[in-house]
C-alpha positions in Angstrom: 26.0 -0.9 23.2 27.5 -1.4 19.8 28.9 -4.6 21.1 25.4 -5.8 21.9 24.3 -4.9 18.4 27.1 -7.0 16.9 26.5 -9.9 19.3 23.0 -10.2 18.0 24.0 -10.2 14.4 22.9 -12.9 11.9 23.4 -13.6 8.3 20.3 -13.7 6.0 20.4 -16.6 3.7 18.7 -14.9 0.8 20.4 -11.5 0.9 22.6 -10.7 -2.0 24.9 -8.7 0.2 28.4 -9.1 1.4 27.7 -8.9 5.1 24.6 -8.6 7.2 24.4 -7.8 10.9 21.0 -7.1 12.4 19.6 -6.3 15.8 16.2 -6.6 17.4 14.8 -4.9 20.5 16.0 -2.2 22.9 18.6 -2.0 25.6 17.2 -2.3 29.1 19.4 0.4 30.6 20.9 3.6 28.9 24.6 3.4 28.4 26.7 5.6 30.7 28.6 8.6 29.2 28.4 10.0 25.7 27.0 7.6 23.1 26.8 7.5 19.4 23.6 8.0 17.4 23.1 4.3 16.6 23.4 3.4 20.3 20.9 6.1 21.2 18.4 4.9 18.6 18.8 1.3 19.8 18.3 2.2 23.5 15.2 4.2 22.6 13.7 1.3 20.7 13.9 2.5 17.1 16.0 -0.3 15.7 14.4 -3.5 14.6 17.0 -4.5 12.0 20.1 -2.8 10.7 22.7 -3.7 8.2 26.4 -3.6 9.0 26.0 -1.9 12.4 29.8 -1.5 13.1 30.4 0.2 9.8 27.2 2.3 10.1 28.1 3.4 13.6 31.5 4.6 12.3 30.0 6.3 9.3 27.4 8.2 11.4 30.1 9.3 13.9 32.7 10.3 11.2 30.8 12.7 9.0 27.2 13.7 8.1 25.3 11.1 6.1 22.2 11.5 3.9 19.3 9.5 5.1 15.9 8.9 3.5 12.5 7.7 4.5 9.8 6.7 1.9 6.1 7.2 2.4 3.5 6.1 -0.1 0.5 8.5 -0.5 -2.3 6.2 0.5 -4.0 9.1 2.3 -4.0 12.9 2.4 -2.5 13.2 5.8 0.0 11.6 8.1 -1.3 9.6 11.0 0.4 8.5 14.3 1.4 5.2 12.7 3.9 7.3 10.7 5.4 8.8 13.8 8.0 6.1 14.6 10.0 6.4 11.3 9.5 10.2 11.2 10.9 10.6 14.7 13.8 8.3 13.8 14.5 10.6 10.9 14.2 13.6 13.2 17.0 12.2 15.4 19.3 11.9 12.4 18.6 15.5 11.5 19.2 17.0 15.0 22.5 15.0 15.2 23.8 16.8 12.1 22.8 14.4 9.3 20.8 15.4 6.1 17.4 13.8 5.8 15.1 13.3 2.8 11.5 12.5 3.3 10.4 10.9 0.0 6.7 10.7 -1.0 5.9 7.9 -3.4 4.0 9.7 -6.1 5.1 6.9 -8.5 5.3 3.9 -6.3 1.9 4.8 -4.8 0.4 4.1 -8.2 1.5 0.5 -7.9 1.0 -0.3 -4.2 3.4 -2.1 -1.9 2.5 -5.8 -1.5 4.4 -6.0 1.8 2.2 -7.2 4.7 -0.8 -7.9 2.4 -2.5 -11.2 1.6 -4.4 -9.9 -1.4 -3.6 -7.4 -4.1 -4.3 -3.8 -3.7 -6.7 -2.1 -6.1 -4.7 0.2 -8.4 -4.9 3.7 -7.1 -6.6 6.4 -9.1 -4.0 8.7 -10.7 -5.9 11.9 -9.7 -6.4 10.6 -6.1 -2.7 9.6 -5.8 -1.6 13.0 -7.2 -3.8 14.9 -4.8 -2.7 12.7 -1.9 1.0 13.3 -2.9 0.6 17.1 -2.8 -1.2 17.0 0.5 1.3 14.6 2.0 4.3 16.6 0.9 2.7 19.6 2.8 1.9 17.3 5.8 5.5 16.0 6.1 7.1 19.4 5.7 4.8 20.9 8.3 5.6 18.0 10.7 9.3 18.8 10.4 8.8 22.5 10.7 7.0 22.1 14.0 9.2 19.3 15.1 12.3 21.5 14.8 10.6 24.2 17.0 9.9 21.5 19.6 13.4 20.1 19.3 15.0 23.6 19.7 12.9 24.1 22.8 14.1 20.8 24.3 17.7 20.5 23.2 18.7 23.9 21.7 19.6 23.1 18.1 22.6 24.5 16.3 21.7 27.3 13.8 22.3 25.1 10.8 19.7 22.5 12.0 16.9 25.1 12.0 16.3 24.8 8.3 13.3 23.8 6.3 13.3 20.1 5.5 11.8 19.6 2.0 10.1 16.4 0.8 10.8 14.9 -2.6 8.4 13.1 -4.9 9.7 10.0 -6.7 7.5 10.7 -9.7 10.2 13.2 -10.7 12.6 10.4 -11.9 10.1 7.6 -12.6 7.9 9.7 -14.9 10.2 9.8 -17.9 11.8 6.4 -17.5 10.8 4.0 -20.3 10.3 0.3 -19.9 13.6 -0.2 -21.9 15.4 2.1 -19.6 14.1 0.3 -16.5 15.0 -3.1 -17.8 18.5 -2.1 -18.8 19.2 -0.1 -15.6 17.3 -2.1 -12.9 16.2 -5.4 -14.4 19.7 -6.3 -15.6 21.1 -6.0 -12.1 18.2 -7.8 -10.3 18.2 -11.5 -9.5 14.9 -13.4 -9.8 15.9 -16.0 -7.2 16.5 -13.2 -4.6 13.2 -11.5 -5.5 11.3 -14.8 -5.2 12.8 -15.6 -1.8 11.4 -12.4 -0.1 8.8 -13.2 2.6 6.1 -11.0 1.1 6.5 -12.7 -2.3 6.7 -16.3 -1.1 3.6 -15.8 1.1 1.6 -14.5 -1.8 2.9 -17.1 -4.3 1.8 -19.8 -2.0 -1.8 -18.4 -1.7 -4.6 -19.0 -4.1 -4.6 -15.4 -5.2 -1.0 -15.4 -6.3 0.8 -12.2 -7.2 0.6 -10.0 -10.2 3.7 -8.9 -12.1 2.9 -5.3 -11.2 3.2 -6.0 -7.4 6.2 -8.3 -8.0 8.1 -5.4 -9.5 7.3 -2.9 -6.7 10.5 -3.9 -4.9 12.5 -2.9 -7.9 10.8 0.5 -8.2 11.7 1.2 -4.5 15.2 -0.2 -5.0 15.7 2.3 -7.8 14.6 5.1 -5.5 17.5 4.3 -3.2 19.9 4.0 -6.1 18.7 7.4 -7.6 19.1 9.2 -4.2 22.4 7.5 -3.6 23.7 8.6 -7.1 22.4 12.1 -7.2 22.2 13.1 -3.5 24.9 10.8 -1.9 22.2 9.1 0.2 23.8 6.2 2.2 21.0 5.0 4.5 17.3 4.2 4.1 15.0 4.1 7.1 11.7 2.3 7.0 9.2 0.3 8.9 9.9 -3.4 9.6 7.7 -4.4 6.6 10.2 -2.6 4.3 13.2 -4.7 5.2 13.1 -6.7 1.9 12.6 -3.6 -0.2 15.5 -1.9 1.6 17.8 -4.9 0.9 16.8 -4.8 -2.7 18.0 -1.2 -2.9 21.3 -1.9 -1.2 21.9 -4.8 -3.5 21.0 -2.7 -6.6 23.4 0.1 -5.6 26.2 -2.5 -5.1 25.6 -4.3 -8.4 25.3 -1.1 -10.5 28.3 0.6 -9.0 30.5 -2.6 -9.3 29.3 -2.9 -12.9 30.3 0.7 -13.6 33.7 0.0 -12.0 34.0 -3.1 -14.2 34.3 -5.2 -11.1 32.9 -8.8 -10.9 29.3 -8.9 -9.8 29.5 -12.0 -7.6 29.0 -9.9 -4.5 29.3 -12.7 -2.0 32.6 -14.1 -3.1 34.5 -11.1 -4.4 33.8 -8.3 -1.9 36.6 -7.7 0.6 35.3 -8.5 4.1 36.8 -5.4 5.7 35.5 -2.8 3.2 32.6 -0.6 4.3 29.4 -1.0 2.3 28.1 1.5 -0.1 24.7 1.8 1.5 22.9 0.8 4.7 19.4 0.0 5.9 17.6 0.4 9.2 14.1 -0.6 10.1 11.9 0.4 13.0 9.6 -2.1 14.8 5.9 -2.6 14.2 4.2 -1.2 17.3 1.1 -2.8 18.7 -0.7 -2.1 22.0 -0.8 -4.5 24.9 -4.2 -5.7 23.6 -2.7 -6.5 20.2 -4.2 -3.5 18.4 -2.0 -1.8 15.8 -0.5 1.4 17.2 -2.3 4.5 15.9 -5.8 3.0 15.7 -8.7 3.9 18.0 -12.1 2.1 17.5 -10.7 1.0 14.1 -10.0 4.5 12.9 -6.6 6.2 12.4 -5.5 9.0 14.7 -4.5 11.7 12.2 -1.9 14.5 12.6 -4.3 16.9 10.7 -6.5 18.6 13.3 -9.3 18.7 10.7 -9.3 14.9 10.8 -8.5 14.3 14.5 -9.1 17.2 16.8 -6.2 18.4 19.0 -8.2 17.3 22.1 -8.8 13.8 20.8 -5.1 13.5 19.8 -4.1 14.5 23.3 -6.6 12.1 24.8 -5.4 9.2 22.7 -2.0 9.4 24.4 -3.4 10.0 27.8 -5.1 6.6 27.5 -1.7 4.9 26.9 -1.4 1.8 29.2 1.2 1.7 32.0 2.9 -1.2 30.1 3.6 1.0 27.1 4.1 4.5 28.4 7.8 4.3 29.1 8.7 3.0 25.6 6.5 5.7 24.1 8.3 8.4 26.0 11.6 7.1 24.5 10.2 6.8 21.0 7.9 9.8 20.6 9.6 12.6 22.6 13.1 14.2 22.8 13.2 14.0 26.5 16.6 13.0 27.9 17.1 9.6 29.5 17.3 11.4 32.9 14.0 13.1 32.3 12.3 9.9 31.2 13.6 8.0 34.3 12.5 10.8 36.6 9.0 10.9 35.0 8.7 7.1 35.4 9.8 7.2 39.0 7.2 9.8 39.8 4.6 7.8 37.9 5.3 4.6 39.8 4.8 6.4 43.1 1.3 7.6 42.1 0.2 5.6 39.1 -3.4 6.7 39.5 -2.3 10.3 38.6 -1.1 9.0 35.2 1.9 11.3 35.4 3.8 9.6 32.6 0.8 9.5 30.3 0.1 13.2 30.8 3.8 14.0 30.1 3.6 11.9 26.9 0.4 13.5 25.7 1.7 17.0 26.4 5.1 16.4 24.7 3.5 14.8 21.6 0.7 17.4 21.3 3.3 20.2 21.4 5.4 18.4 18.9 2.5 18.1 16.4 0.3 21.1 17.3 2.8 23.5 18.8 2.8 24.9 22.3 -0.6 26.6 21.8 -2.2 23.3 20.8 -0.8 21.7 23.9 -2.0 24.4 26.2 -5.5 24.3 24.7 -5.6 20.5 24.9 -4.6 20.6 28.6 -7.1 23.3 29.3 -9.9 21.3 27.5 -8.9 18.3 29.6 -9.2 20.2 32.8 -12.6 21.6 31.8 -13.9 18.2 30.7 -12.6 16.0 33.5 -11.2 17.9 36.4 -13.3 21.1 36.9 -16.7 21.9 38.3 -18.2 23.7 35.4 -20.0 26.1 37.6 -16.6 27.7 38.0 -16.0 28.0 34.3 -17.3 30.7 32.0 -18.4 30.4 28.4 -15.4 32.5 27.4 -13.0 30.0 29.1 -14.5 27.2 27.0 -14.5 29.1 23.7 -10.9 30.1 24.2 -9.8 26.5 25.0 -11.8 25.0 22.1 -11.1 27.8 19.6 -10.9 26.3 16.1 -11.7 22.8 17.2 -14.0 20.6 15.1 -16.1 19.8 18.1 -17.5 23.3 18.3 -20.9 23.9 16.6 -22.8 27.1 16.3 -26.5 26.3 16.7 -29.8 28.2 16.8 -30.6 29.2 20.4 -34.1 27.6 20.1 -32.6 24.3 19.1 -30.6 24.1 22.4 -33.7 24.4 24.6 -36.4 22.5 22.5 -34.6 19.5 21.1 -34.0 16.5 23.4 -30.4 15.9 24.3 -30.5 12.4 22.7 -31.3 13.9 19.4 -28.6 16.6 19.8 -26.2 13.8 20.5 -27.0 12.1 17.2 -27.0 15.2 15.2 -23.6 16.4 16.4 -21.8 13.0 16.2 -21.8 11.7 19.7 -24.0 8.7 18.9 -24.6 6.9 15.6 -28.4 6.6 16.1 -31.2 7.5 18.5 -31.3 4.0 19.9 -27.5 4.2 20.6 -28.0 7.6 22.3 -30.8 6.1 24.5 -28.5 3.3 25.5 -25.9 5.9 26.6 -28.5 7.7 28.7 -29.6 4.5 30.4 -26.0 3.5 31.1 -25.2 7.0 32.4 -22.7 7.5 29.6 -24.1 10.7 28.1 -23.3 14.0 29.8 -24.2 17.6 29.6 -21.7 20.0 31.4 -20.1 17.0 33.2 -23.5 15.8 34.5 -25.2 12.6 33.4 -28.3 13.1 31.3 -31.0 12.0 33.8 -33.6 10.6 31.4 -34.2 9.8 27.7 -36.6 12.7 27.2 -34.4 15.3 28.9 -34.3 18.6 27.2 -32.0 21.5 28.2 -33.4 24.7 29.7 -31.7 28.1 29.7 -30.5 27.6 33.3 -28.5 24.5 32.1 -26.3 26.6 29.7 -23.0 28.1 30.7 -23.7 31.9 30.8 -26.9 31.0 29.0 -24.7 30.6 25.9 -23.4 27.1 25.5 -23.4 23.5 26.6 -20.8 20.8 26.5 -22.1 17.3 25.6 -19.9 14.3 26.1 -20.4 10.6 25.3 -18.0 8.2 27.0 -14.5 9.4 27.6 -13.6 11.2 24.4 -16.5 12.2 22.2 -17.4 15.8 22.8 -19.6 18.4 21.2 -19.6 22.1 22.3 -22.9 23.6 21.2 -22.8 27.4 21.2 -26.0 29.5 20.7 -25.7 31.8 17.7 -25.8 35.5 18.5 -28.7 37.4 17.0 -27.6 39.4 14.0 -27.5 43.1 14.6 -29.9 45.2 12.5 
């Protein structure tokens, strides 16, 4: 497969690097026999572009490398849009390499202009600081649980079951003065290269233009790569496809500074020996969109979060159950650690009975266990059976409360409220409909349910006999909005 990577190589006209080879897309069939990590990543679909694939392949197979991924703290939690580069980083770790998740406590104060047509509002310092702390915890929790999942699937070596700690780039940017920055970074950065980056050219051609603050973002991120390279021997940066230009800037900065320190000429294109391995590499993952063109990780315009307080475990599971047939195989490759054989067998079973959604259920189960542990997966599967596959007459209130334990959709309510307030009003109060009129529309279209039965009329009010064990009711709007209303127990005297 490395041959196919090299066959698709191209030279980038504005890159101040000695050599560039890139690849786009995935292999149609897995290679036979043992394969290197770069080949495996390419087959699974992680590789959009990569610098110097032949040298990177050899470096990855010869000794452990240090790999980093940067995440700016634009929110307090990870969402599923972060999963692709995070899973890529996980593959490096389980193959014996050292990984550094880097949270942009400093760069987040500026804002990355990549992929934007207008300038971001400057982030509030307190908000960014709070997001950074929360995101460090979120990233470290992701890897802690991911390693439990990985060990269950592929039996990790003992030295791989270690805590992966995130770093914060404010640690080295905080005390850097403007003079330090200009002498260290500015001196080795070329304006013509910076101006030729797609994100910069697009903005400069617009009426809004680009501020100097955003223009220098690429240099701040480039310095991150240089700092990690110098102090932690980091040789590879991984990022989304929109980070390609920033990654190239970091590779170029490393080359220029180290050549300067070695008193070598800084004309990189003309003086570098063509057979010498580079000092650093870059790899980007593709931007995923659904078959309908929606950015992966969004549902009804909202992010699907990894934090169960923001997206319930049930809704997280259901998001992946709803994956289309056109996308499910690629998602199994990208978001699970299933072997090629297991993926192929799952897809063969799925094609024989597509109505059973075998592949989608496997995807949802694997990912829910990855993010929410085995207990979360079991609860999500149980919730799904209760909500969609079971005659609720066969289910007890205890079954429901066990399955939904700790879920945000569970509400403790006054017993009187359950049997005196119309269901349409309950639906609004507990988040199933934005308004009473919307709730009435749901009833008329038979889209509002109580205990898996459609609400028969707009004025319908529950009676005691409608409650499971005279204790609770499950309200559902559409396919994924759920509220479990539980009657409060009277307080003992």
